N, C-alpha and C positions, 0 to 999 in steps of 0.2 A: 482741356482736351481729354485728360484722363477720366474726368467725371462723365464725359460723353460716352467714352468707350465702356466704362463700367455700367452705365445706364443701358446702353445698347445690348451688352451681354446679358444683363438682368432681364430685359424685355424678351430677348431671344429665348432664354431659359423658361420664362413664364409661358411663352407661346408653345414651347415643346411640352410643358406640363399640361397645358390646356388641350392640346391635340391628343395626348395620351388619355386624358379623362374622357374626351368624346369618343375615342376609339373603344374605350371600355363600355360606353353606352351602346355602341354598335354591336359589340360582342354579346352584350346582355340581350339586345333585341334579337340577335340570331339564336341564342339559346331559348328565348321565349317562343320563337317561331318553330324551333325544332320540337319543343314540348307540345305546342299546339298540333304539330304534324303527327306526333305519336298519339295524341289524345283524340283529336278531331279529324285529322287527315287534311287539314287546310294550311299547313305551315308555309309552303312557298307562296301562296296567295296572300297570306298575312304579311310576310316580309316585303313582298312587292308593294302592297298597299301602303305599308309604313314608309318604305323608301321613296315612294312617289308623292307622299304627303308633304306638306310644307315643313312640318317639324322634322320629318325624316331627312329631307333634302338639307335642311339647316344643320342637323347633327352630322350628316355625312360630310358636308363642306367643312365644318369645324374640326372634324377628325382628319382632314386633309385628303378626303376621297371625293373625286368628281362625281356628283350624283347624276350620271347619265344612264341611259337604258342598258348599256352593256354591263354596268355595275349591278343594276337591278337583276338582270338575268344571272349574273354570277352569284349574287346572294341567294336567288331562288334555287340555283343548282346546288349550292352548299347546303341549304336547308333540306333539299330533297335527298341528299346523301344520308342525313340523319346522324351525323357524327357531331357530338357536342364540341363547342369551341375549345374547352380546356383539354379535351382528348386530342383534337385535331392539331393543337399547337404544341403537344408534348413531343419529346424526342423519340419515345417508343413508337408512337404512331407514324412519325416521319420515317423512321428506320423500317417499319413494317411495310409502308407504301413503297419505299425504294426497293426492298427485297421482292415485292410483288411485281414491280415493273421490270426488274432484272430477270425474273423467271419466265 
């Protein structure tokens, strides 16, 4: 019984690591689309095309994100804002947004 519990815990941890890896791929795709948007002006269309593709849907699913049209629109909106993912996830940016909303 103990081996079963250890094996289940190990598999659960491996699953979490896998989801984090695929989430990093999604963040990289967002950064690439933001770079395309700044360079060519077609970032939201690029991320939408990727998210609707077979590979994009597979990556989103493996990251634990349901690849539906609402998610695609959210990704397009995020890319349209032009804020890189590393900046958007930082504490300073979060505090700045909260102050802007409070004002």
